[in-house]
C-alpha positions as CSV (number, residue, x, y, z in Angstrom):
1,X,159.3,-47.5,-44.6
2,X,158.7,-46.4,-48.0
3,X,160.7,-46.7,-51.6
4,X,158.2,-43.7,-53.7
5,X,157.1,-40.9,-51.1
6,X,155.8,-37.7,-52.3
7,X,158.0,-35.1,-54.2
8,X,160.1,-37.9,-55.3
9,X,160.8,-38.0,-59.0
10,X,159.7,-40.9,-60.7
11,X,159.9,-42.9,-64.2
12,X,157.2,-44.8,-65.8
13,X,158.3,-47.9,-66.6
14,X,155.8,-49.9,-67.9
15,X,152.3,-49.3,-70.0
16,X,151.4,-47.0,-72.1
17,X,153.1,-44.0,-70.0
18,X,156.5,-45.9,-70.6
19,X,158.7,-43.2,-70.2
20,X,158.0,-40.1,-69.1
21,X,159.0,-38.4,-65.9
22,X,156.6,-36.8,-62.9
23,X,156.3,-35.5,-59.9
24,X,154.3,-37.9,-57.0
25,X,151.7,-36.0,-55.6
26,X,149.7,-38.5,-54.3
27,X,149.5,-41.6,-53.2
28,X,146.1,-44.5,-52.6
29,X,147.4,-46.4,-50.2
30,X,145.2,-49.0,-50.5
31,X,145.2,-49.7,-54.1
32,X,148.9,-49.5,-54.6
33,X,148.4,-46.3,-56.7
34,X,150.1,-42.2,-57.2
35,X,149.1,-39.4,-58.6
36,X,152.2,-38.7,-61.2
37,X,152.2,-35.1,-62.1
38,X,151.7,-34.2,-66.1
39,X,151.2,-38.7,-66.0
40,X,148.1,-40.0,-67.3
41,X,145.9,-37.1,-68.0
42,X,142.3,-37.9,-68.2
43,X,139.8,-35.5,-69.5
44,X,136.9,-34.8,-66.8
45,X,133.5,-33.2,-67.7
46,X,132.4,-31.2,-64.3
47,X,129.7,-29.1,-64.0
48,X,129.5,-25.6,-63.2
49,X,129.8,-25.3,-59.5
50,X,130.7,-22.0,-57.0
51,X,134.5,-22.6,-56.6
52,X,134.3,-23.9,-60.8
53,X,131.5,-21.8,-61.7
54,X,132.6,-22.0,-66.4
55,X,132.4,-25.7,-65.2
56,X,133.1,-27.4,-68.9
57,X,136.4,-30.0,-69.5
58,X,139.1,-30.2,-66.9
59,X,142.2,-33.0,-67.4
60,X,143.9,-34.0,-64.4
61,X,145.6,-37.1,-64.0
62,X,144.8,-40.3,-62.8
63,X,146.7,-43.6,-60.9
64,X,149.4,-45.4,-61.6
65,X,149.9,-48.2,-59.9
66,X,153.4,-48.1,-58.0
67,X,154.6,-51.2,-59.7
68,X,154.9,-48.8,-62.8
69,X,157.3,-46.5,-61.7
70,X,160.6,-46.6,-61.0
71,X,162.7,-43.5,-58.8
72,X,164.4,-41.4,-61.0
73,X,168.2,-40.9,-59.4
74,X,169.3,-37.4,-59.2
75,X,172.6,-37.5,-59.9
76,X,172.7,-38.9,-63.5
77,X,168.9,-38.9,-64.3
78,X,168.0,-42.1,-64.9
79,X,165.7,-44.7,-63.3
80,X,167.8,-46.9,-60.8
81,X,166.4,-49.4,-58.3
82,X,166.4,-48.5,-54.5
83,X,167.5,-50.3,-51.3
84,X,167.2,-49.3,-47.4
85,X,170.7,-48.5,-45.7
86,X,171.0,-48.7,-42.0
87,X,173.2,-45.8,-40.8
88,X,175.5,-46.1,-37.7
89,X,173.7,-44.4,-35.5
90,X,170.5,-46.4,-36.5
91,X,168.6,-44.4,-39.0
92,X,167.2,-45.5,-42.1
93,X,168.2,-44.3,-45.3
94,X,167.3,-44.5,-48.6
95,X,169.6,-45.6,-51.4
96,X,170.8,-46.0,-55.0
97,X,172.0,-49.3,-55.6
98,X,173.8,-48.7,-58.4
99,X,175.1,-45.4,-57.4
100,X,174.7,-45.5,-54.1
101,X,173.8,-41.7,-54.0
102,X,171.3,-41.8,-51.0
103,X,167.9,-39.7,-50.4
104,X,166.6,-38.0,-47.3
């Protein structure tokens, strides 16, 4: 079971963007990297095309290593470590180690 999933709110804990929070947009599992909304923005020069007739400079998210991300606890809005908890019916769920808050 993955500890960080798409649409989770995460905080960057290392690097140039340390302290910024955002939602995980997508993953590149082969390279263990995630794209986080409004974090690690880069500017790309694009040619004019049918989708973008004007072309120009576009700002988009760059990837961040998953090891530099920590899940944000919804109960106190602070990052925390997460573990896998097995329920009585045998299903597994993610839960924060310090507060015990469970994530669906």
